[in-house]
Each structure stands twice: as structure tokens, then as C-alpha cells.
C-alpha positions in Angstrom: 1.8 -19.8 19.9 1.6 -16.7 17.6 1.1 -13.1 18.8 -0.1 -10.1 17.1 2.5 -7.4 16.6 1.6 -3.8 15.7 4.0 -2.2 13.4 4.5 1.5 12.5 7.4 3.4 11.0 8.1 7.1 10.6 9.3 6.2 7.0 5.6 5.8 5.9 2.7 8.2 6.8 1.2 7.9 10.2 -2.3 6.5 10.4 -5.0 9.2 9.8 -7.6 7.2 11.8 -8.0 4.5 14.4 -5.8 1.8 12.8 -2.0 0.9 12.4 0.2 0.8 9.4 0.6 -2.8 9.6 -0.1 -5.9 11.9 2.1 -9.1 11.8 0.3 -12.3 12.8 2.7 -15.2 12.8 4.3 -15.3 9.4 1.6 -13.0 7.7 1.8 -9.1 7.5 -1.3 -7.1 6.9 -0.5 -3.6 5.5 -3.3 -1.1 5.8 -4.3 0.8 2.8 -1.8 3.4 1.7 -2.7 6.6 0.2 -0.2 9.2 -1.6 0.8 11.1 1.7 4.4 12.1 2.1 5.6 10.7 5.4 7.8 13.6 6.4 5.2 16.3 5.8 1.9 14.4 5.6 1.2 16.4 2.4 -0.8 14.7 -0.3 0.6 14.2 -3.7 -2.0 15.8 -5.9 -0.2 15.9 -9.4 -2.1 13.0 -10.9 -2.5 9.2 -10.6 1.1 8.4 -11.9 2.7 10.3 -9.0 0.0 9.2 -6.6 0.7 5.6 -7.4 4.3 5.9 -7.1 4.1 7.5 -3.5 1.4 4.9 -2.4 3.8 2.0 -3.4 6.9 3.9 -1.9 4.7 3.9 1.4 3.9 0.3 1.1 7.6 -0.5 0.5 8.6 1.5 3.6 6.2 -0.5 5.7 7.1 -3.8 4.3 10.9 -3.0 4.9 10.3 -2.1 8.4 8.7 -5.4 9.0 11.5 -7.3 7.3 9.5 -8.0 4.1 9.7 -7.0 0.6 7.4 -6.8 -2.6 8.5 -10.5 -3.3 6.8 -11.5 -0.2 3.5 -10.0 -1.2 0.9 -12.5 -1.7 -2.1 -10.3 -2.2 -2.9 -6.7 -3.1 -6.1 -4.7 -3.1 -6.1 -1.7 -5.4 -8.9 1.0 -5.0 -9.4 3.4 -7.8 -11.5 6.5 -7.9 -11.7 6.2 -11.7 -11.3 2.8 -13.5 -10.1 4.9 -16.5 -6.8 5.1 -14.5 -6.4 1.3 -14.6 -3.7 1.2 -17.3 -1.7 3.9 -15.7 -1.7 2.3 -12.2 -1.1 -1.2 -13.7 2.2 0.1 -15.6 3.4 1.6 -12.3 2.3 -1.4 -10.2 4.4 -3.6 -12.5 7.6 -1.7 -11.8 7.3 -2.7 -8.1 6.0 -6.2 -8.5 8.5 -7.6 -10.9 8.7 -11.1 -9.9 6.1 -13.5 -8.7 3.5 -11.0 -8.9 0.6 -11.5 -6.1 -3.0 -12.4 -6.5 -5.0 -9.1 -6.4 -8.1 -7.3 -7.1 -8.8 -3.7 -8.5 -11.9 -2.1 -7.9 -13.5 1.4 -8.6 -15.0 3.1 -5.5 -17.1 6.3 -5.2 -14.6 8.0 -2.9 -11.4 7.4 -1.2 -9.8 9.0 1.9 -8.9 12.7 1.3 -10.4 12.3 -2.2 -7.4 10.7 -3.5 -7.2 8.7 -6.8 -5.7 5.4 -5.6 -5.3 3.5 -2.4 -3.4 0.1 -2.1 -3.3 -2.4 0.7 -1.2 -5.6 0.7 -0.9 -8.9 2.6 2.7 -10.4 2.7 4.0 -13.8 4.1 7.3 -15.3 4.8 8.1 -18.9 5.4 
């Protein structure tokens, strides 16, 4: 029988709402959408989508690592963009983190994201 484990780490931004950074259910890890907040200060990166995307993926990596997972274990990502014109830039940076066995994913443009950021990414990881 599997249990639901709530996971949070100080190496990623604290939740800014009624949710947790991640939930582990059996062998699957569900990581909440991350935005470009600096964990230590909770300040937003606002210098553009390139820097925002790096910070988002660093936050995702910190949560994955805390749970004992890595980018290689990610089976699904969801990317939310404020402007689909940023797709190529986000894709280029994303490819630096997901080098081997890229996961399934979707990328959608949305009207607004939390704190009016340009990018948010959530992931689902799985380990045998």
C-alpha cells in the first residue's frame, strides 16, 4: 500500500498559496509549477525570459533532488508561457536541463501567470 508524502525544501521557493512543492505517491513525484523566485529571498527574477527559465529549472531541480529524483526521472513536463514568442528561447534553455531521454510535454500560452512572470514549469517524475 502506497502513501502520499508531502515534500518541501528550503532550496526551492516556498509555496505562495495553499499547496506544497511536491507530492510523492508511490514511485511518482508530482512537482508543483515553479516560477522564477529566488529561494533564499523570495525575490522574482525579472531580467527576461532567459534568466527566468534558468531559475525555474533550478527550482525544479532542487525539488527533484530533495526527493531523490533527477531530470532523467522526469516523464512529463508542462510549460506555461505568457508569450508564445518566447518558445524558442525557453526551448533552448530547457534542452540544457533535459539532455537525455527527454520527457513528454506540452507548452501552452496563457493570459497571465502568478506574479505576472513569463514562464512557469511543472513536472511529473517516476522511478522504478
